[in-house]
C-alpha positions as CSV (number, residue, x, y, z in Angstrom):
1,M,84.1,69.0,80.6
2,R,80.3,69.2,80.1
3,R,79.7,67.4,83.3
4,R,81.9,69.7,85.2
5,Q,80.1,72.7,83.7
6,E,76.7,71.3,84.7
7,R,78.1,70.7,88.2
8,D,79.4,74.3,88.4
9,V,76.0,75.7,87.2
10,S,74.2,73.7,89.8
11,R,76.5,75.0,92.6
12,L,75.9,78.6,91.5
13,L,72.2,78.3,90.8
14,P,70.9,78.7,94.4
15,T,72.6,82.2,94.6
16,I,71.2,83.5,91.3
17,R,67.8,81.8,90.7
18,H,65.9,84.8,92.0
19,L,67.5,87.3,89.6
20,T,65.6,88.9,86.7
21,E,66.9,88.9,83.2
22,R,68.3,92.5,83.7
23,Q,69.9,91.3,86.9
24,Y,71.5,88.3,85.2
25,Q,73.1,90.8,82.7
26,L,74.5,92.8,85.5
27,F,75.7,89.7,87.3
28,F,77.7,88.6,84.3
29,L,79.0,92.2,83.7
30,F,80.3,92.3,87.3
31,H,81.9,88.9,86.8
32,T,83.7,90.1,83.7
33,V,85.2,92.9,85.9
34,I,86.0,90.3,88.6
35,A,87.6,87.9,86.1
36,R,89.8,90.7,84.6
37,H,90.8,92.2,88.0
38,K,94.5,92.0,88.7
39,P,95.4,92.7,92.3
40,Q,98.6,94.7,92.9
41,G,101.8,93.1,93.9
42,L,102.0,89.5,94.8
43,T,98.5,89.2,96.1
44,R,95.9,87.2,94.3
45,L,92.1,87.5,94.3
46,V,90.4,85.2,96.7
47,D,86.7,84.5,97.4
48,S,86.7,86.7,100.6
49,D,87.9,89.7,98.5
50,I,85.0,89.2,96.1
51,A,82.5,88.8,99.0
52,E,83.8,91.9,100.8
53,A,83.9,94.1,97.6
54,A,80.4,93.0,96.6
55,A,79.0,93.5,100.2
56,A,80.6,97.0,100.5
57,L,79.3,98.2,97.2
58,A,75.9,96.7,97.8
59,A,75.7,98.5,101.2
60,T,76.6,101.7,99.6
61,L,73.9,101.4,96.9
62,E,71.3,100.3,99.5
63,T,71.9,103.4,101.6
64,A,71.9,105.6,98.5
65,A,68.5,104.1,97.5
66,R,67.2,105.3,100.9
67,G,68.5,108.8,100.2
68,V,71.6,108.5,102.4
69,I,75.0,108.9,100.8
70,Y,77.6,106.9,102.7
71,E,80.3,104.9,100.9
72,Q,81.1,101.6,102.6
73,M,84.7,100.4,102.2
74,P,85.8,96.8,102.4
75,P,88.6,96.2,105.0
76,A,91.1,94.4,102.8
77,P,93.1,96.4,100.1
78,P,92.5,93.8,97.3
79,A,88.7,94.0,98.0
80,Q,88.9,97.8,98.0
81,A,90.6,97.8,94.6
82,L,88.0,95.4,93.2
83,S,85.1,97.4,94.7
84,A,86.5,100.5,93.0
85,E,86.7,98.8,89.6
86,M,83.1,97.6,90.0
87,K,82.0,101.1,90.9
88,T,83.9,102.5,87.9
89,M,82.1,100.0,85.6
90,L,78.7,101.2,87.0
91,A,79.7,104.8,86.4
92,R,80.7,104.1,82.8
93,M,77.5,102.2,82.1
94,R,75.5,105.1,83.4
95,E,77.6,107.6,81.3
96,Q,76.8,105.6,78.2
97,G,73.0,105.9,78.9
98,A,72.3,102.5,80.5
99,A,69.5,102.5,83.1
100,V,71.1,100.9,86.1
101,Y,69.2,101.2,89.4
102,D,70.8,101.2,92.8
103,R,68.3,98.7,94.3
104,E,68.6,96.3,91.4
105,T,72.3,96.5,91.4
106,A,72.5,95.9,95.2
107,I,70.4,92.7,94.7
108,V,73.0,91.4,92.1
109,L,75.9,92.3,94.4
110,R,74.3,90.5,97.3
111,A,74.0,87.4,95.1
112,I,77.7,87.7,94.2
113,E,78.5,88.1,97.9
114,Q,76.5,85.0,98.8
115,G,78.1,83.0,96.0
116,A,81.6,84.0,97.0
117,R,80.9,83.0,100.7
118,E,78.9,79.8,100.1
119,V,79.8,78.1,96.9
120,K,83.1,76.6,98.2
121,A,83.2,72.9,98.9
122,P,85.1,71.6,101.9
123,D,88.0,70.3,99.8
124,E,88.5,73.5,97.8
125,G,90.9,76.4,98.5
126,D,90.2,80.0,99.1
127,A,89.7,80.8,95.4
128,A,87.0,78.2,94.7
129,Y,84.4,80.9,93.6
130,V,87.1,82.7,91.5
131,D,87.9,79.4,89.7
132,L,84.2,78.4,89.3
133,I,83.3,81.7,87.7
134,A,86.4,81.6,85.4
135,R,85.3,78.1,84.2
136,L,81.7,79.2,83.7
137,L,82.7,82.4,81.8
138,Q,85.6,80.7,80.1
139,V,87.7,83.8,80.8
140,N,91.2,82.2,80.7
141,A,91.8,83.8,77.3
142,A,90.2,87.1,78.4
143,R,92.7,87.4,81.2
144,H,95.4,87.9,78.7
145,A,93.4,90.3,76.5
146,P,93.6,94.0,77.1
147,A,90.9,95.2,79.6
148,E,88.1,97.0,78.0
149,A,85.0,98.5,79.4
150,A,82.0,96.1,79.4
151,P,79.5,97.2,76.8
152,A,76.7,99.0,78.5
153,R,74.4,98.8,75.5
154,A,73.7,95.2,76.4
155,L,71.6,96.4,79.3
156,I,68.0,97.4,78.6
157,L,67.6,101.1,78.3
158,P,64.6,103.0,79.6
């Protein structure tokens, strides 16, 4: 178990080593949303959905940071739903007084996108990143718990 966890961390490390402490906090808050996300119907969340959702929200925040309001939408419905949940988490955090900056959040989302696109080994399926994050966050029990808003107070306030 410990060896597997070390291997998982080493696979994820290249995508997150450049993040600051605040960005790590955001990274794990977003992954809590991802882990608890339940797609509608018979679909399941796959790595490409995570990558598309993170990329679209990152692009939206990057353009907003430049003063242009334009919401990017991922093409796949499961990615659209995940992106909406991630956006809702950001809004709740800001409502609770957390200082969450668009540029900083976009950096985190790009790291998530990169991880979802690149962490997969050749012998793994289309949910390799989903499984890796679940193991690292140990969210199997959390999937059955009622979904709650992530605590925004954990983020450093201005």
